[in-house]
C-alpha positions as CSV (number, residue, x, y, z in Angstrom):
1,X,14.1,89.8,12.8
2,X,14.6,86.3,14.2
3,X,16.9,85.2,11.3
4,X,19.0,88.4,11.6
5,X,19.5,87.9,15.3
6,X,20.3,84.2,14.8
7,X,22.7,84.7,11.8
8,X,24.6,87.4,13.5
9,X,25.0,85.3,16.7
10,X,23.0,87.7,18.8
11,X,20.3,85.3,20.0
12,X,19.4,81.7,20.5
13,X,16.2,80.8,18.8
14,X,13.9,78.7,21.0
15,X,10.5,77.3,20.2
16,X,9.1,75.7,17.0
17,X,10.3,76.2,13.4
18,X,8.4,78.9,11.6
19,X,6.0,78.1,8.8
20,X,8.0,79.6,6.0
21,X,5.7,82.1,4.3
22,X,8.5,83.8,2.3
23,X,6.8,85.4,-0.7
24,X,4.5,88.4,-1.4
25,X,2.0,88.0,-4.1
26,X,-0.3,90.3,-5.9
27,X,-3.5,89.3,-7.6
28,X,-4.0,90.6,-11.1
29,X,-7.4,90.3,-12.6
30,X,-7.8,88.8,-16.1
31,X,-8.8,91.2,-18.9
32,X,-12.5,90.8,-18.5
33,X,-12.3,91.1,-14.8
34,X,-14.9,88.4,-14.2
35,X,-13.2,85.1,-14.8
36,X,-10.6,85.1,-12.0
37,X,-7.0,86.3,-12.0
38,X,-3.4,85.4,-11.7
39,X,-1.3,85.5,-8.6
40,X,2.1,87.1,-9.4
41,X,5.0,86.9,-6.9
42,X,6.3,90.4,-6.4
43,X,8.8,89.9,-3.6
44,X,10.6,87.3,-1.6
45,X,11.7,87.3,2.0
46,X,15.3,86.3,2.7
47,X,17.6,86.4,5.7
48,X,20.5,88.8,6.0
49,X,22.8,86.1,4.7
50,X,20.5,85.7,1.7
51,X,18.8,82.4,2.7
52,X,15.4,82.0,1.1
53,X,12.9,81.1,3.9
54,X,9.9,80.3,1.6
55,X,8.5,76.8,2.4
56,X,11.5,76.3,4.8
57,X,11.0,78.7,7.6
58,X,13.6,79.5,10.2
59,X,15.1,76.6,12.1
60,X,15.3,76.9,15.9
61,X,18.4,76.3,17.9
62,X,16.5,74.7,20.7
63,X,13.1,73.1,20.4
64,X,10.5,73.2,23.2
65,X,9.1,69.7,23.6
66,X,5.3,69.2,23.5
67,X,2.9,71.9,24.7
68,X,3.7,74.2,27.6
69,X,1.2,73.8,30.4
70,X,2.8,76.5,32.6
71,X,1.7,80.1,33.1
72,X,5.2,81.3,32.6
73,X,6.5,80.1,29.2
74,X,10.1,80.6,30.3
75,X,9.6,77.7,32.7
76,X,9.2,75.5,29.6
77,X,12.5,76.4,28.0
78,X,15.0,73.5,28.3
79,X,18.2,74.1,30.3
80,X,20.1,73.5,27.0
81,X,18.9,76.8,25.7
82,X,20.5,78.7,28.6
83,X,23.8,76.8,28.2
84,X,23.9,77.8,24.5
85,X,23.1,81.4,25.4
86,X,25.9,81.4,28.0
87,X,28.4,80.0,25.4
88,X,27.2,82.7,22.9
89,X,27.8,85.4,25.4
90,X,31.3,84.2,26.3
91,X,32.1,83.9,22.6
92,X,30.9,87.4,21.7
93,X,32.7,89.0,24.7
94,X,36.0,87.4,23.9
95,X,35.9,88.6,20.3
96,X,35.3,92.2,21.3
């Protein structure tokens, strides 16, 4: 969802880069069933623009420095994020 909003210029992504778990695996037992198995990749996650997120994650537009000590996490968002959001809103309204 985050990548779809970001790639379609519908949101500014704020926070930390995601981990990048971008595959789905299925465990297949070996023939005797007692000596382990094999992990087989059965699916991959990609963004709407077909970027593979495995081991890369989704990059943020604005990072939040350090840890947020405040009760309201919005108070920890840098002003830069709101300036980018305003530019995004202006850009999308002028193209409509």
